[in-house]
Every structure is written in C-alpha cells, then in structure tokens.
VMD Tcl script that draws the C-alpha trace (Angstrom):
set ca {
  {-78.00 39.92 75.63}
  {-76.40 42.69 77.47}
  {-78.02 45.99 77.26}
  {-75.69 48.85 76.96}
  {-76.86 51.96 78.64}
  {-75.80 55.19 77.19}
  {-73.18 56.77 79.32}
  {-73.79 60.24 80.44}
  {-71.41 62.78 79.02}
  {-68.96 63.97 81.56}
  {-69.09 67.70 82.32}
  {-66.69 69.75 80.23}
  {-63.39 70.58 81.79}
  {-63.04 74.20 82.84}
  {-61.33 76.37 80.26}
  {-58.22 77.34 82.10}
  {-57.08 79.78 79.43}
  {-60.33 81.77 79.67}
  {-60.16 82.09 83.43}
  {-56.54 83.24 83.23}
  {-57.46 86.00 80.80}
  {-60.64 87.14 82.55}
  {-58.94 88.93 85.45}
  {-56.40 90.88 83.36}
  {-59.14 91.79 80.86}
  {-61.37 93.04 83.68}
  {-58.50 95.10 85.11}
  {-57.76 96.65 81.72}
  {-61.44 97.50 81.34}
  {-61.62 99.12 84.79}
  {-58.44 101.16 84.19}
  {-59.76 102.26 80.79}
  {-63.12 103.39 82.24}
  {-61.37 105.28 85.07}
  {-59.09 106.97 82.54}
  {-62.07 108.07 80.46}
  {-63.84 109.39 83.55}
  {-60.74 111.39 84.54}
  {-60.53 112.93 81.06}
  {-64.20 113.88 81.15}
  {-63.83 115.56 84.53}
  {-60.79 117.53 83.42}
  {-62.21 118.74 80.12}
  {-65.95 118.91 80.78}
  {-66.05 122.66 81.45}
  {-62.86 124.34 80.30}
  {-62.45 127.93 81.42}
  {-63.14 130.52 78.73}
  {-63.32 134.29 78.93}
  {-65.91 136.25 77.00}
  {-63.81 138.34 74.58}
  {-66.51 140.93 73.94}
  {-67.11 141.39 77.67}
  {-63.41 142.02 78.32}
  {-63.03 144.36 75.33}
  {-65.91 146.65 76.36}
  {-64.97 146.71 80.06}
  {-63.74 150.00 81.48}
  {-61.72 148.07 84.01}
  {-60.88 144.52 84.98}
  {-59.81 143.82 88.55}
  {-58.66 140.95 90.70}
  {-60.80 141.32 93.80}
  {-62.05 139.56 96.90}
  {-65.79 139.56 97.56}
  {-66.56 141.09 100.95}
  {-70.39 141.40 100.66}
  {-72.98 140.24 98.13}
  {-75.80 142.69 98.95}
  {-74.84 145.33 98.24}
  {-72.06 143.86 96.16}
  {-68.79 144.96 97.68}
  {-65.30 143.86 96.67}
  {-61.80 144.73 97.81}
  {-59.63 145.35 94.76}
  {-56.32 143.51 94.95}
  {-55.03 144.56 91.53}
  {-56.18 146.61 88.55}
  {-55.52 144.59 85.39}
  {-57.24 147.06 83.09}
  {-58.08 150.63 84.04}
  {-56.69 152.33 87.09}
  {-57.46 152.93 90.70}
  {-56.09 152.37 94.15}
  {-55.32 148.78 95.16}
  {-57.06 147.63 98.37}
  {-59.95 150.04 97.78}
  {-63.50 148.86 98.27}
  {-65.83 149.28 95.31}
  {-69.53 148.54 94.94}
  {-70.65 146.16 92.20}
  {-74.39 146.56 91.77}
  {-75.15 143.23 90.05}
  {-72.65 141.05 91.94}
  {-75.49 139.14 93.61}
  {-76.60 137.94 90.14}
  {-73.33 136.01 89.76}
  {-72.12 132.82 91.45}
  {-69.71 134.90 93.59}
  {-69.12 133.80 97.18}
  {-67.97 135.92 100.09}
  {-64.25 135.54 100.77}
  {-63.47 134.22 97.27}
  {-61.28 136.00 94.73}
  {-62.37 136.65 91.16}
  {-61.43 138.38 87.94}
  {-64.16 140.99 87.51}
  {-64.77 142.84 84.22}
  {-66.53 146.08 85.18}
  {-68.21 149.16 83.70}
  {-69.27 152.23 85.67}
  {-72.97 152.69 86.39}
  {-74.45 155.77 84.70}
  {-77.60 157.61 85.70}
  {-80.32 158.62 83.22}
  {-78.32 161.69 82.19}
  {-75.26 159.58 81.42}
  {-73.32 160.81 84.42}
  {-71.09 158.18 86.02}
  {-72.20 157.22 89.52}
  {-69.05 157.63 91.59}
  {-67.68 154.31 92.81}
  {-70.59 152.19 91.58}
  {-69.99 149.53 88.93}
  {-71.73 146.69 87.16}
  {-70.19 143.44 85.99}
  {-69.87 144.13 82.26}
  {-72.74 142.70 80.20}
  {-71.71 139.80 77.98}
  {-74.01 140.35 75.04}
  {-75.21 136.75 75.40}
  {-78.95 135.95 75.28}
  {-79.14 134.90 78.96}
  {-77.76 138.29 80.11}
  {-76.30 136.68 83.24}
  {-73.17 138.61 84.26}
  {-70.03 136.49 83.99}
  {-67.16 136.59 86.47}
  {-64.10 134.38 86.45}
  {-62.06 132.52 89.09}
  {-58.87 134.29 90.07}
  {-56.61 131.50 88.80}
  {-53.41 131.17 86.78}
  {-55.45 129.78 83.89}
  {-57.81 132.78 83.91}
  {-54.85 135.18 84.02}
  {-53.19 133.46 81.04}
  {-56.43 133.68 79.06}
  {-56.85 137.34 80.03}
  {-53.31 138.20 78.94}
  {-53.88 136.37 75.65}
  {-57.02 138.46 75.03}
  {-55.06 141.67 75.60}
  {-52.41 140.80 73.01}
  {-53.18 142.05 69.52}
  {-53.88 139.33 67.00}
  {-51.40 138.72 64.16}
  {-53.61 140.65 61.74}
  {-53.76 143.69 64.03}
  {-49.98 143.80 64.58}
  {-49.30 144.76 60.96}
  {-51.94 147.46 60.64}
  {-50.95 151.09 61.34}
}
mol new
graphics top color blue
foreach p $ca { graphics top sphere $p radius 0.5 }
foreach p [lrange $ca 0 end-1] q [lrange $ca 1 end] { graphics top cylinder $p $q radius 0.2 }
display resetview
C-alpha cells in the first residue's frame, strides 16, 4: 500500500496588482502630506492689525529701527499724523517688542506725557493694545500690513451713511 504524503502548499504567488498600486499610492500620500504642511505654514499665523491700537494712535509711521535702548527709529513715512520724514524719534518701550536693529516696521505711536499731562517732546510709546498681556505690538513693514492698515482707515459701510 502506498502511503501518500500530504504535499506542502506552495507559497502564494505575489500579488502583482498590489505592488503596482503601492508606489503610486505612496506618492499620492507623500504629495498630500506635503500639501497640507505647506498650507499650515502659510496660514498658521496670518498677519492682523489691532484695530483699537491703530484707532487710538496719535501717529503711525513706517520706520527703521536704529537702536533698541533707548529705542530710536528713523521715520521713513508718516502714515497717520505728521512730522518730518527721515527724522529720528525715541520710542520708550521699543525694547519690549520683537523689533530688531536695521529692520523696518509699522509703528503705532502715542506721545509720552509727564505727570502733569504735558507731552514730552519727541518721546513716544508704542500704543497700548488694550489686550491683557499689555505687550506692545508692532508690525512688519510689508505690503500685506499696508493693505490691512489702509483697510482699517476706510470707514465701514455703516459709517459712510451717517452724517
């Protein structure tokens, strides 16, 4: 009597369709993840201006930081208020901002007043924001910041129709 030995099952054939789809699927996944990362980087911290800070500012200037202590800037342009372009002004709390020497910023400013209320000639503070942290906010001197600033200066639709 012949004994039949069970034959071992042969290994399964590789799934050729799966291996053909794996590479394109991996590429799509990588491109998708890179696209998401790019969107996050572009929209993570959109530039905004503090409306209240701009509205209560006596002047807003485009200026280059020349010194941090004491805070000294060279005004390139007066956007709100008036003065002489290229003049140096002192900004008392500039060192409390992320300003860097040689960089240009949009600076909302108010004059410093002494205890009697008299304006200290040529001495300014970055306008307080009214936010709980009380850190003075300055803005990059960029096209985006200028567009936002100009938008803030335009009266809203409701204000246009009031006398």
